LUMMAR-411464 format. One line per field, with one value per residue (C-alpha): residue in three letters; chain; residue number from 0; x, z, y. Coordinates in Angstrom, 3 decimals. Layout:
type c(ALA / ...)
mol c(A / ...)
seq c(NUM / ...)
c1 c(X / ...)
c3 c(Z / ...)
c2 c(Y / ...)
***
This chain:
type c(UNK / UNK / UNK / UNK / UNK / UNK / UNK / UNK / UNK / UNK / UNK / UNK / UNK / UNK / UNK / UNK / UNK / UNK / UNK / UNK / UNK / UNK / UNK / UNK / UNK / UNK / UNK / UNK / UNK / UNK / UNK / UNK / UNK / UNK / UNK / UNK / UNK / UNK / UNK / UNK / UNK / UNK / UNK / UNK / UNK / UNK / UNK / UNK / UNK / UNK / UNK / UNK / UNK / UNK / UNK / UNK / UNK / UNK / UNK / UNK / UNK / UNK / UNK / UNK / UNK / UNK / UNK / UNK / UNK / UNK / UNK / UNK / UNK / UNK / UNK / UNK / UNK / UNK / UNK / UNK / UNK / UNK / UNK / UNK / UNK / UNK / UNK / UNK / UNK / UNK / UNK / UNK / UNK / UNK / UNK / UNK / UNK / UNK / UNK / UNK / UNK / UNK / UNK / UNK / UNK / UNK / UNK / UNK / UNK / UNK / UNK / UNK / UNK / UNK / UNK / UNK / UNK / UNK / UNK / UNK / UNK / UNK / UNK / UNK / UNK / UNK / UNK / UNK / UNK / UNK / UNK / UNK / UNK / UNK / UNK / UNK / UNK / UNK / UNK / UNK / UNK / UNK / UNK / UNK / UNK / UNK / UNK / UNK / UNK / UNK / UNK / UNK / UNK / UNK / UNK / UNK / UNK / UNK / UNK / UNK / UNK / UNK)
mol c(A / A / A / A / A / A / A / A / A / A / A / A / A / A / A / A / A / A / A / A / A / A / A / A / A / A / A / A / A / A / A / A / A / A / A / A / A / A / A / A / A / A / A / A / A / A / A / A / A / A / A / A / A / A / A / A / A / A / A / A / A / A / A / A / A / A / A / A / A / A / A / A / A / A / A / A / A / A / A / A / A / A / A / A / A / A / A / A / A / A / A / A / A / A / A / A / A / A / A / A / A / A / A / A / A / A / A / A / A / A / A / A / A / A / A / A / A / A / A / A / A / A / A / A / A / A / A / A / A / A / A / A / A / A / A / A / A / A / A / A / A / A / A / A / A / A / A / A / A / A / A / A / A / A / A / A / A / A / A / A / A / A)
seq c(0 / 1 / 2 / 3 / 4 / 5 / 6 / 7 / 8 / 9 / 10 / 11 / 12 / 13 / 14 / 15 / 16 / 17 / 18 / 19 / 20 / 21 / 22 / 23 / 24 / 25 / 26 / 27 / 28 / 29 / 30 / 31 / 32 / 33 / 34 / 35 / 36 / 37 / 38 / 39 / 40 / 41 / 42 / 43 / 44 / 45 / 46 / 47 / 48 / 49 / 50 / 51 / 52 / 53 / 54 / 55 / 56 / 57 / 58 / 59 / 60 / 61 / 62 / 63 / 64 / 65 / 66 / 67 / 68 / 69 / 70 / 71 / 72 / 73 / 74 / 75 / 76 / 77 / 78 / 79 / 80 / 81 / 82 / 83 / 84 / 85 / 86 / 87 / 88 / 89 / 90 / 91 / 92 / 93 / 94 / 95 / 96 / 97 / 98 / 99 / 100 / 101 / 102 / 103 / 104 / 105 / 106 / 107 / 108 / 109 / 110 / 111 / 112 / 113 / 114 / 115 / 116 / 117 / 118 / 119 / 120 / 121 / 122 / 123 / 124 / 125 / 126 / 127 / 128 / 129 / 130 / 131 / 132 / 133 / 134 / 135 / 136 / 137 / 138 / 139 / 140 / 141 / 142 / 143 / 144 / 145 / 146 / 147 / 148 / 149 / 150 / 151 / 152 / 153 / 154 / 155 / 156 / 157 / 158 / 159 / 160 / 161)
c1 c(-7.104 / -6.460 / -6.751 / -7.402 / -6.689 / -9.728 / -9.915 / -8.554 / -5.684 / -3.023 / 0.604 / 2.861 / 4.127 / 7.611 / 7.533 / 9.753 / 12.100 / 10.804 / 11.831 / 14.401 / 13.568 / 16.044 / 14.409 / 11.001 / 12.427 / 13.810 / 10.358 / 8.783 / 11.595 / 10.981 / 7.264 / 7.998 / 10.498 / 7.997 / 5.354 / 7.918 / 9.139 / 5.853 / 3.199 / 5.096 / 4.616 / 6.932 / 9.136 / 6.857 / 3.719 / 5.568 / 6.928 / 3.469 / 1.746 / 4.280 / 3.631 / -0.009 / 0.949 / 0.613 / 3.864 / 5.618 / 5.832 / 8.287 / 10.516 / 13.662 / 12.155 / 15.493 / 16.893 / 13.676 / 13.724 / 17.480 / 17.517 / 14.330 / 15.553 / 19.055 / 17.969 / 15.583 / 18.169 / 20.981 / 18.953 / 20.880 / 24.259 / 22.934 / 21.453 / 24.813 / 26.634 / 24.248 / 24.103 / 27.786 / 26.910 / 23.675 / 22.893 / 20.143 / 19.141 / 18.211 / 14.709 / 14.015 / 14.520 / 11.404 / 10.434 / 10.893 / 14.379 / 15.383 / 14.278 / 16.037 / 19.246 / 19.170 / 18.479 / 21.228 / 23.754 / 22.867 / 23.311 / 26.680 / 27.952 / 26.493 / 26.425 / 29.938 / 29.096 / 26.802 / 28.746 / 28.169 / 27.073 / 24.304 / 23.118 / 23.124 / 21.334 / 18.667 / 18.228 / 17.883 / 15.200 / 13.270 / 13.455 / 12.241 / 9.306 / 8.314 / 10.074 / 9.837 / 10.589 / 14.341 / 14.854 / 16.828 / 19.579 / 19.894 / 19.931 / 22.570 / 24.834 / 24.519 / 25.064 / 28.105 / 29.585 / 28.659 / 30.270 / 33.483 / 33.725 / 32.380 / 33.599 / 36.713 / 38.781 / 35.998 / 35.334 / 39.060 / 39.410 / 36.425 / 37.843 / 41.263 / 39.715 / 38.028)
c3 c(22.058 / 19.765 / 16.047 / 13.511 / 9.818 / 7.627 / 4.773 / 2.409 / 4.625 / 4.475 / 4.990 / 2.111 / 2.583 / 1.278 / -1.916 / -2.257 / -5.218 / -8.234 / -8.352 / -10.947 / -13.505 / -11.741 / -8.340 / -9.823 / -11.424 / -8.102 / -6.524 / -9.289 / -9.099 / -5.367 / -5.966 / -8.649 / -6.487 / -3.635 / -5.966 / -7.026 / -3.532 / -1.616 / -4.259 / -6.519 / -9.591 / -12.483 / -14.336 / -17.391 / -15.420 / -13.404 / -16.576 / -18.173 / -15.143 / -14.209 / -17.185 / -16.118 / -12.710 / -12.080 / -12.694 / -14.587 / -17.752 / -15.898 / -14.853 / -16.606 / -18.277 / -19.411 / -15.858 / -14.488 / -16.838 / -16.543 / -12.757 / -12.237 / -14.552 / -13.098 / -9.467 / -10.199 / -12.366 / -9.831 / -6.615 / -5.351 / -5.834 / -4.293 / -1.322 / -0.721 / -0.965 / 1.503 / 3.886 / 4.716 / 6.302 / 8.186 / 11.688 / 10.792 / 7.940 / 4.795 / 4.829 / 8.176 / 6.812 / 6.129 / 2.464 / 1.830 / 3.356 / 1.564 / -1.800 / -1.191 / -0.149 / -3.286 / -5.486 / -3.859 / -4.048 / -7.693 / -8.552 / -6.760 / -8.679 / -12.094 / -12.250 / -11.413 / -12.970 / -10.004 / -6.842 / -4.056 / -1.662 / -4.106 / -4.233 / -0.436 / -0.030 / -2.522 / -0.629 / 2.654 / 1.178 / -0.193 / 3.176 / 4.986 / 2.581 / 2.398 / 5.215 / 8.963 / 11.439 / 11.796 / 8.750 / 6.998 / 9.632 / 9.034 / 5.231 / 5.547 / 7.687 / 5.467 / 2.201 / 3.713 / 4.318 / 0.829 / -0.662 / 1.280 / -0.585 / -4.086 / -4.290 / -2.105 / -4.136 / -4.209 / -0.464 / 0.321 / -1.876 / -0.153 / 3.310 / 2.301 / 0.958 / 4.272)
c2 c(28.089 / 25.144 / 25.638 / 22.941 / 22.835 / 22.722 / 20.233 / 22.856 / 24.036 / 21.336 / 22.226 / 21.245 / 17.720 / 17.137 / 15.121 / 12.108 / 12.270 / 10.365 / 6.712 / 5.740 / 3.066 / 0.755 / 1.313 / 0.536 / -2.611 / -3.794 / -3.401 / -5.490 / -8.062 / -8.391 / -8.901 / -11.480 / -13.352 / -13.347 / -14.850 / -17.473 / -18.306 / -18.195 / -18.818 / -21.192 / -18.993 / -19.740 / -17.290 / -17.107 / -16.265 / -13.619 / -12.017 / -12.102 / -10.556 / -7.835 / -5.510 / -5.286 / -3.873 / -0.170 / 1.707 / -1.095 / 1.036 / 3.315 / 0.393 / -0.838 / -3.910 / -5.352 / -5.165 / -6.665 / -9.663 / -10.276 / -10.087 / -12.090 / -14.878 / -14.696 / -14.991 / -17.854 / -19.616 / -19.167 / -19.454 / -22.486 / -20.783 / -17.560 / -19.405 / -21.085 / -17.735 / -16.076 / -19.061 / -18.615 / -15.254 / -15.863 / -17.079 / -19.570 / -21.853 / -19.912 / -21.427 / -19.761 / -16.227 / -14.215 / -14.620 / -10.884 / -10.776 / -13.996 / -12.580 / -9.264 / -11.032 / -13.194 / -10.187 / -8.083 / -10.915 / -11.584 / -7.924 / -7.741 / -10.755 / -9.919 / -6.111 / -4.906 / -1.523 / -0.789 / 0.128 / -2.380 / 0.401 / 1.361 / -2.256 / -2.502 / 0.834 / -0.226 / -3.519 / -1.620 / 0.654 / -2.332 / -4.061 / -0.946 / -0.712 / -4.381 / -6.268 / -6.586 / -3.810 / -4.315 / -6.512 / -3.784 / -4.045 / -7.776 / -7.357 / -4.633 / -6.819 / -9.886 / -7.992 / -6.242 / -9.695 / -10.906 / -7.786 / -8.450 / -11.766 / -11.031 / -7.422 / -7.697 / -5.197 / -2.610 / -2.984 / -2.689 / 0.408 / 2.045 / 1.311 / 2.592 / 5.801 / 6.586)
***
C-alpha cells in the first residue's frame, strides 16, 4: 500500500546556511553587471536601483559599490586578462559567465585579502545559480588560469602545501 504525505506532514527539509553579506553582494553585483552588459544600464542607475531589491539591506554595500564600479571601470583590462585563457572571443561567452569571470578576476586582482580559492568557489556557486548547465566548470577552469597569473605565489604555495 502506498502512503502519501498530507499537506501538514512534510519531512524537514535541510536549510541552507544563511548567506554572508559578501555572498549577497556578489549576487547583486552580478545582477548589476548583467544589466550593464546586456541592458546598457549605467553605473549610477544600477547603484540607485539595487538598494530597492529584496535582500539588499543584508548585503555589504561598500563591497557592492567598489566591485561594481571597479569591474565597469576596468572592464577592458579584465577582458584582456580573461581572453588569454579562453577558447573563443570574449564576446561569445554567455553574458552571465562573462560577468562572473570579470567579477572574479577583478576580485583576485584587487582583494588580495580574500584567498583565490574562495573567490573561485564563490564564482562557481554564482554560475551554478544563474548560469548555464555546465558553465560552472568553464568558469572554474578559466579562473584557475587567471589565478595562476595574478596570484602566482599564492597558487604555488597552495600546490606545495598539498
